[in-house]
N, C-alpha and C positions, 0 to 999 in steps of 0.2 A: 611945926608938926608935933603939937603937944600930945596928940593921941597916938603917935607912932609906937611908943613903948608898949602900951596895953594891947594894941593891935597885933604887934609882933608876938607878944606872950600868948595871946589867945590862939593865934595862928599856929604856934608851936604845939599847943595842947591839941588842936584839931589834927595836926599831922600825926601826933602820937596815937590819937584815936583811930586815924586811918590805918596806921600800921597794925594796930590791934585787930581791926576789921579784916585786913588782908590775912593775918595769921589765923583768925577764926575760919575764914573761907578755906584756907589751906587744910584745916582740920575737918572740913566737911560741914561746917555750920554756916547756914545762909544768913550771915550777919548783915550783908549789904542790904538785903530786902527789908529786914526788920529795922535797921537803923534809918534807912530811907523813909520808911513809913512813920517812924517816930519823929523825924525831922519835919515832914510835911504836916503831920498832925499838930506839932508845935507851931508851925507857920500859920495854920488855919485858926488855931486857938488865939494866937496873938492878934491876928487881923480882926476876928470877931470881937475880941475884948476891946480893941482900940476903937472900933466903930460904936460899940455899945456905950463906952465911957466918954466918947467925944461929945462936946457941947458946941461944936462948930455950927455956924449958920449954914454951912454947906449942906447939912443933912436936911434942911428945909427945902432944898432945891430938888425937884423931881428928877432932873437929868443926872445930877450927882448921885442920887440914891440908886438909880438904875445902874450907873457905872460901878458903884460899890458892890451891888448885888452880883454883877458880872465878875468883879474881881474875886469875890468869895467863890463863885462858881468855877472860876479858873483854878483856884486852889483845891477845890474838891476834885476837879479833873486831874490835877497833879497827884492827888492821893491814889486815884485809880492807876495813873500812869506809872508811878513809882512802884506800885505793887507788881506790875508786869515787867517793867524795865529792870527792877531790882533782882529779878531772877537771872539776869545776865551780868555778873559782877564786873566783867571786863569792859562792858559798855558803860556801866556806872562810873568805873574808875576813869575811863576816857573822858566822860562828861565832867567829872569833878576836877581832873587835872586841867582840862581846857578852860573851864570857867574860872578856876583859881588863877590860872595864868593870865587870862583876860582881865580879871578883877585887879590883880596886883599890878599888872602893866598899866592899866588905865589910871589907877590911883597914884602910882609912883611917877610916871612920866607926865601925867596931867598936872601934877603939882610942880614937877621939875621944869617943864617946858611952858606951862601956862597957855596963853593964847585966847582965841575967841571962845565964848561960852556956847554950848549947844542949845539948851533951853533953860535960860537962867530963871525963868518964872517957875519952873518945875524943880530944878536942882541947880543950886548956885555954884557948885563945884565941878560940874561936868563940862569938859572942854572937848573940842574937836581933836586936838592933839592927843588927849587921853583916850578917846575912842579909837583912833587909828592905832595908837600904841597897844591898846588892849587887844584889838583884833590880831595884830602882828604877834604879840606874845602868846595869846591863846592858840593861834595856828601853829606857832613854833612848838608849843608843848604837845599839841596833838600829833604833829609829825614825829617828834622825838619819842613819843609813846610807842608809835609803830616801829621805829628804828630799834629801840631798846628791846621790844618784845619779839621782833622777828628778824632783825638785822636787814630789813628790806624797806626801801622807800615806797610807801603806798600813797599815790597821788590823791586817792579818795579821802584820806585823812586830812589833807590840806583843805579840801572843800568843806569837810565836816568841821574842821577847826574854825574856818571863816564864819560859817553859818552859826555854830554854837556860840562863838565869841560875840557875834553881833546880837543874836537873840538874847543872850544873857545880859548884855548891857541895856537892852530895851526892857527886859524884866526889871532891872534896877530902876530905870526911869519910871516905869509904871508904878512901882512901889513908892518912889519919891513923889509922884503925882498924888497918890492916895494919902500919903502923910501930909502933904501940903494942904489938901482939901480938909483933912481932919484936924489940922492945926497942931500936929505933933512932930517932934524931931526924930524919934525912933519908935518902933513898935514895942520895944522892950529894953531891958538893961541887963539881961542875963550874961551877955558877952561883952566885957569891958572893951571900949574902943571900937566896937562893932555895933552895939545896940542889942536887938533881939535876934532870935533865930531867923525870923523873916527878913530882917535887915541883912543878915549874913548870907542867906541862901535865896535871895530874891532872883538870882540869875536862873533858877530852875523854873520860874513861872511859865515861860514859853517853851523852854528847851525840852522839858520832860513830856509834855503832851505831843510835841512834834516827833520826838524819838519813838514814843508809843505808837503814833500813827504810822510811822515808817515800818515799825516792827509788825504791825497788823497787816 
């Protein structure tokens, strides 16, 4: 686990930023929406830059090009989604906590337990044990969010936790597929141990549009 230390350090910085956002929201500043927009814009920029700079033979394939255009379109959709969902800070916080729980659970227990690979051709490190653990951890965080906020068990948060955890992992797999096609390891290197912003927040790819659709 040579990348464990930088991952933990960056995660600590992100937690501090989250605390700062919560404080700004308490002061009446809609920091959630603006920070969300900034993150998605960075994700979109990294994806476009990676595609433009890529010298992969995959870009000569029409099917791959269509898939990459759809991927960019999905990120643009996320931009509209976060602009709407970001006006509800408690929803964004729920998504963030659930996705982080799923991501950390999948990463930690996937390495700890090992086992059969999910789609080794897409992502060599993803295992079924990691996916199951990620769903369980994300769902646990979602339920705990409700318990800490209202002292009441809300069954709907369990189903939200399962759905968001699963979708976030498939967002991760989609980003991994794009990187494999482009012949790159990460979309960027701004976050040591994590890669780029898109590498860190790829769990939003399907979750944000779905939540936006539900809100509509």
